[in-house]
Structure formats: C-alpha cells, structure tokens
N, C-alpha and C positions, 0 to 999 in steps of 0.2 A: 317926385312921384316915387313911392316904394317899389321894390322889385316885384312883390306880390300884386300890387295894383296894376303894374305894367303888364304882368303876365295875364291877369284877368281881362284887361282890355284887349290884349292880343288874341286871346281865346275867343272873345266876343267878335272881334273883327273877322277872324277865320270862319267862324260859323256863318255870319251873315254875307260874307263876300265870296264864299266857296260856290261851287256849281251846285245846282239843285238836283242834279242827277244822282240818284242813290248809288253807292258803290261798296257799302260795307254792311254787315249784318252784326248787330250786338245782342248778345244774350246777357242780360243782366242777372246777377246771382244774389241780389239782396232780397229783402222781404217781399218785393214785388214779383218775384219769379213764382209762377204757378206750379212748376215741377222741377225742382232742382236736381232731382236724381236723373231723370231722363235727359236733361240738359248735358250731362256728361257723356251720355250715349250719343247725343248729337256731336259733341266735339270728337268722340273717338271715330264716329262715322265719317266725318270730314277728313280727319287725319288719315284714315285708312284708304281713302281714294288716292288714285294716282296724282301726284302733285298737290295734294291737299295740305293746307297750312292754316294756322290760327295763331292768335296772340292771347296769352293768358294775362289779363290785367289784374295783377296782384293787389288786393285791397281796395280795388275800385268797384264800388257797389257790390261788396260780397265776394270779389274775385271773379269778375265778368269775363266772358269770352268774346273776342272780336275776329270776324272772319271777313275775307273778301266776299262780296255778294254774289250769290248765284240763285236762279230761280228754284233749282233742285233743293238747295239748302233751306230756303224759305218754305217750301212745300213740306219738307221733312220736319221742320219745327212744327208747323201746323198740324201735321198728322199725329205727331207725338205729344201734342199739347204743351209745348215748351213756349214761354213768353219770349218775345224778341222785339227789337226795333231795327228798322232799316234807316241807315243814316248816310249822309254824303261824305265824300272825301274830306271836306274842311272839318266836319264834325269829328271824324276819326282823328285827324291831325291835332284837333283842339284837345281831344282827350289824351293823346299821347304827349302833348306839350304839358298838360296839367300834371300828369304822372311823372314826367321827367324833372319836374321842379325838385331840386334837391332837398327842399325843406318839408316834402310830404312823404309819408311813409307808403310809397307805392312804386311799382315796377312793372315794366312790360317784359314778358318772356315769350320768345317766339317758340311754338311747338311744331314739329316738322314730320314726325312719323309715329303712327300708333304702335305701342309695344305689342308683341305677340304674347298672349296671357295664358298661363297653365295654373290649373287648380289641382292641388294634391288631395286627392280623395279616393277612398277605397271603392271598389266595384260593387260590393254588397252593401244593402240598405241597412243603415243604422237608425235607431229611434231618436234622431235629432236632425235639425236642419243646419245649414251653414250660412251665416250672415253675408259672406262675400259672394257665394254662389247666388243667393237671393238678389243682392245688389247688382251683379253682372247681368243676371237674367232680366231684371226689371228694367235696367237702363239699356238693354239690348246691346250689350258689348260682348262679342264673341270670345269664347274660351275653349280650352281643351282640357279634359280631365286626364291626369296621369297619376301613377301611384309607383309603388316600390319597383315593380318590374321595369318600368320605363327609366326610373332613375338609375337603377343598378346597371341597365343596359347602356347608360351613357348619353341619354336623349335630352337632358337639361339644357345643353347649349343651343337647342333649337328654339329656346324661348328667351324673352326679355324679362318677364316678370312671373314670379311664382308666389301663389298663396298657399300656405300650410293649413289643410283641413284641421278641424277640431280633432286633435291627434295626441297620442302619447308616444314619445320618442324614447321612453325609458324601457319599454317592454313590460309594463305593468297594466296594460289594458285600461288605462284611465284610472286605476285604482278603484274600479267599480265593484271589486270582488266582495267587499263587505255588505253591500246593499243588492247586488244584482247577480251573484254567482249562480243562482237557480233559475234566472231568466233565460229563455231560449235564445234570445238575441245575443246575450252575453256568451253563452256556451258556443254559439255559431261564430262569433268573433274570434274566440280562442282557437277553435278548430281551424277556421280558414287562414288565420295568421300563422299558425304553426305549420300548416301545409305550405303556405306561400314561403316562409322562411327556409323550410327544408328543400323546397323546389328550387330555391335560388342558391342553395349550398350553404346555408347557415344552420348551425345546431340549435340556435335559440332565437326567438323573436327579438330579444334585446340586442343581439349582435347584428341582425338585419337592420334594425332601426338606427344603430350607430353608423353602419355603412351608408345608410340613406342620409343621415345627418351630415356626415362628412362629405358626401357628394354635394349636398346643398351648400355647405360651406365652401367648397371649391368653386361652385357656380356663382356664389356671391363675390368671392375674391376676383374672379374673372370679369366682373362688371355686370353681373346680374342684380335684379332688384328683388328683394325678399320681403314679403309682408305676411304676418301671422297674427292670429287672434286667439283668445282663450287658452286652452292647454297647449297649443302649438308653440306658445311663447317660452314659458319656463321650462317645460319638459324638454324643449329642444337644447336649451343651455345646459340642462342637467345632464342629458345624454353625452354632450361634448365633454363636460367636466368629469364624468364618470368613465371615460375611456380607460379600459384595461383593468376595471374592478367590477365586482358583481354587486349591484344594489337590489336585486330582485329576490324576494323570499321564495320559499319552495312551492307555494300555491301559484306563483306565476311562471317559474321556469324549472321546477323539479328538484332543485338543490338550494343550498343555503347561500348566504351572502358573504362577501369579503369581510372579515373582521375589522372593526373600527373604520368602516368606509367613509364616514363623515370627515375624517382627518386625513383622507387620501384623495379627496377631490382636487382636480387641477383647474383653478379658476382662470389660468392664463389662456385656456382653449375656448372660452365662452365669448359670446357677443356682447351681452348686456350686463350680466350679474356676476357678483363676486361675494365671497365670504358667507354664502348661505349654507343652511344645514338641512339635510333631508329628513323627512318624516320617516322615522324606523318602525312605525306601526303599520303593518300591511293592511289592516282594516280601515285605516283613516283615509277619508276622501280628500286627500291633499298631498302634493308632492313635497313641498318644502316651505320654509318661512319666507320665500320670495312672495308668495300669494297672500294678498290681503282679503280672503273671502269671507271670513267670519261675519255672518249676518248682523251680529251684535255691534259691530265696529261703528255703526252710525245709523241714524233714523233714515227711513227711505226718503222722506221730504227734504233731507239735507244731503242726500247722497247725489253730489254732482261733482263735475271737474271743470276747470277753467283752462281755456287754451292761452298759450303765451303769445304775446304780441312781438314778433321778431321784426328786425330791420329788413324791409323788402329789398332794399338796394344792396345789402351786404349779405345777409342770411337768406339766400334766395330759396334754397330747397326747404328748410323748415317752414318758411313763409308759404310756399306752395301747399305743403302738406297740412297747414292749418287754416286754409281758406275756408270761410264759413259765413253764414249770415247771423249766427249766434256764437258768442264766445264762452258762454257758460252752458253747459250741456249736462242733462241728467244722466247719472250713472246707471250702470246695469251690470248684473252679476254673471257669473259663468264658472266653469270648473277652475279656471284661473281669472279672478275678477280684477285685480290691480296689483301694482307692484310696490314692495317696501322700498322706499326711497334710500334707506341706509344701505341697501345691498346693491345698488346700481353703480356701475363703474363710472369714475369721474369724467371720462371722455364721451359719455352718452348724453344725447340732448333729450331733456324732458320737454315734451311740447304740451302735455296737458296733465294737471295735477290737482289733488284735493289737499291743500296745505293743511287743513284742520286736523287731518289724521295721518299726515305725512306719507301719503301714497301717490304714485304716479300711475297714470292710465294709459298714456300715449307717449311712446319714446322712440328715438330714431338714432341711427348711427351709421358709420361707414365701415367697411371691412375690405381691405385690398382696393380693387377698383370698383367695388359695388357698394350698394346701400341696403339697409334693412330698417324696418318699422315693426315694432311690437305694439299691439292694441289690446288691452285687457278686457275681458268680458265676452259674453257669447253673442248677444243680439241687442243692438242699441235701441230697439222698440219693444223689447219684451224683458222687463226688469228682472224676473227670476225664472228663466226658461228651464223647464223640467223635462226629463227623459219622457219621450212619448207625446209631448205637447205639439200641437199643429204648427206649421211654419207661419212666420209673419206674412201677412198680406201687404206688400209695400204700396198697393193702390190706396191704402188707408194712411200712408205716411210719405207721400211724395216729396215732402219738404224736410225730411229728417235730418237734423245737423249731425247726429251720430253716424248715420250711413254716409253723409257726405265726406267724412274722414276717410272711409274706405275708398270712395271713388277718387278722391284727391291722390291717393297712392297708386291707383291704377293708371291715372292720366300723367303724372309727373314724369315718368321716364321718357315721354315724348320730347322733353327738353334735355335729354342727356348729353347731346353733342354741343349745347350751348356752354361757352366758357363761363363758369360761375365765378363769383367774387368771393365766395367762402373758402 
C-alpha cells in the first residue's frame, strides 16, 4: 500500500470513527463561500476575543479558517452571511492530517491575537476613497485613523499594523498641480498641509513628510507591519531616497530643486526600489519610472496579474498573503498602478505580476524585525477610479479576489509569534 493510500484510508477511518458531537467550525474560502470579505471580519472578531484562537489552513479550499466551535461564533457567521460548516473533532483531525502530508502544498498556521490596526489618513475630506478603509469597514474590522500629528508625536508603537492612505510622501501634493491647481479641494489641501507642517515645526511639507516616512521606517524596523497601496508605495520610497535633497519645484514649496537631483538619490535607504529616475516635469502626473501607469501599456481585457504559488510549508508568509480562490486577478489602475520589475531590489518577493509587460503588482519584503507589502493600484473593483468618483459598494463585490489580498495582509500579523520556516 502506498503512503498516500494509507493516509487516505486513515482519514476515512478518523471521520467515521470519531465522535458525532460537533466541536469545530470551518469557514471554507473556496468558490463555495458566499462572502469572502466578511469571513475575514469573522476571523478578526474571534481573535479579538479573550482567549480566541483559530487555524489558517493555507491552500486548503482557498485558505480556509478553522475555529473551536462556539454557539456565538456560529450565530455571528449567520448574522454576517458567511458560509460555514460545523464539523466533529475527527473531521478536523482528518483535515490536519491531510494538510500535514509532506507531499501536498498546504500548511496549518495557528493565529492567536488580532493586530491593532491604524489607517494613515488626513482629517479633511478629499475627493477619492481608500480601498483599505472600504475593506475594513465592510469586513467589520475595527481600526483607528491617525495622521502626521500622531506619528510625529510617537504614537505608532501603539499599533501592530499600519496602512498608508492614498498619499504623496514627496511633498508634491500627488503631482495634481497640472490638472487640479484651480480646484477648491486642491487649494484647500495645500493650505491645510502647509499649516500642519508649520504647526509641527517644519518649514516645508516635504520635510514633514520625510520625518513621517522615517518614523514609519522605524516602526517597521521595530517589528511593525506596513501595508500600502497606490501612491503610498513609490512616493514613500522616493521620499526616503531623496533625504537631504530638494526634488520639489517652486509651485510646490516656493523654491527650486537641488541641481542634478536624479544622480543624488540614495537607493540604500529604500524598502523596495532601486535605480529609478524621478519625473523632472512638475506638470506630469507621475512620480518616476517605477510606475507602470500608461493606459496604452496593455488592453484592458488583457490587464491582469497572476499570484505566485509559494511553498506553504517553507514560504509561510508569502503563502498567507496570496491566499485566494482565484490565482489570476484582473488589474486596476491608480496614481501608481504597478511597478517596473527592472527597478525592484533583488531581495524583494514578487507575489503577483504580469509577465507579458514585465510589471509587478504585489510585492513584499522584510525590514529589521518587521515586514511590508506594496500593492499597486487604487481600487480592485474600479478599473480606472477618477477624482470625484463615488466609492465602491462592496455589497456588490463580497467575493472580490483583489480585495481579499488586502485582508490577507490585515490578518497575517496574528501569526507573528509563530516560528516561521522562512
């Protein structure tokens, strides 16, 4: 009898010989799940309880969740419309045995404590939404909004996980000057940011943003988890690389730039990118050649990215971050849409890419004792979100594979204390 046949027979015996009394609740995350996004909220809700635990079954039916059974958990799943199965101890043990087979690409990760979540977002309303805030709100995962004042005041260590809002860390106000300099919202953004910078003791917005970026870098080095999308990705690395030089033209900060600044960038200070060149045109809606935003780069019906299939037993973290019921995901644009693979540092893990045009969409790395993830684009369910467009209604997209990647990042710090094999 082969080893695989023996395991199959043992699993069958465990199922039929176990007690009939239900003792586990399984939330399957494959195509049978009615609401993938709210399932993450259930996981967070359980972990946030005193003594709450769960197991993340990597690559088992789309990355399913296994919990000790409780009536309150079952009721919460029913209230939120999340599909689940109540199973006996023997069935749960059979699943664990199947996953433990060294010949299958699966793993069990024990999750113990829900991370405390912070979203970096300005207090004033701007004419665009934020996909992460939408995801957290829809999944019913609690979060706190912080901004430059709280970060400069040293409050980042109060949190485990930080998301950077659609943000420009270079001090160029998103490079919206060419299109929106006469718009009231843009003028108010400039006024409020200048007042905030001056109030915190900085002469320029770019100096404030660099100080914030440095605090975030320290937070990550100390063991924090950083997740950012859209312009919060490349503009963050650009700000770090441009420390000590002026890359802002006079319409942004009142004076000129450092001569030949493109040859003075320090790529050793960045998380993800190297050898990039900044756009020297202040009217161009683009920060640098990192961004693969050009709409002509590919037809919309061929704009997709593919998730990598990592070894669940050895590459545990990227496997967690790529859990999904679909491996090929439709692309979406943003102020920073995707990343030029030629400019990504060699130690960075590319988790999602479009090989046809040599762009990466979803990347991950470590820094000090912490980790970071950059996800290109603005909204996974709005292909070309424009300034002033209404926010996406996630009630219409409860099974969005693009939004699932966001929520993978929210959940995975709960496994932080587990000794990984990577």
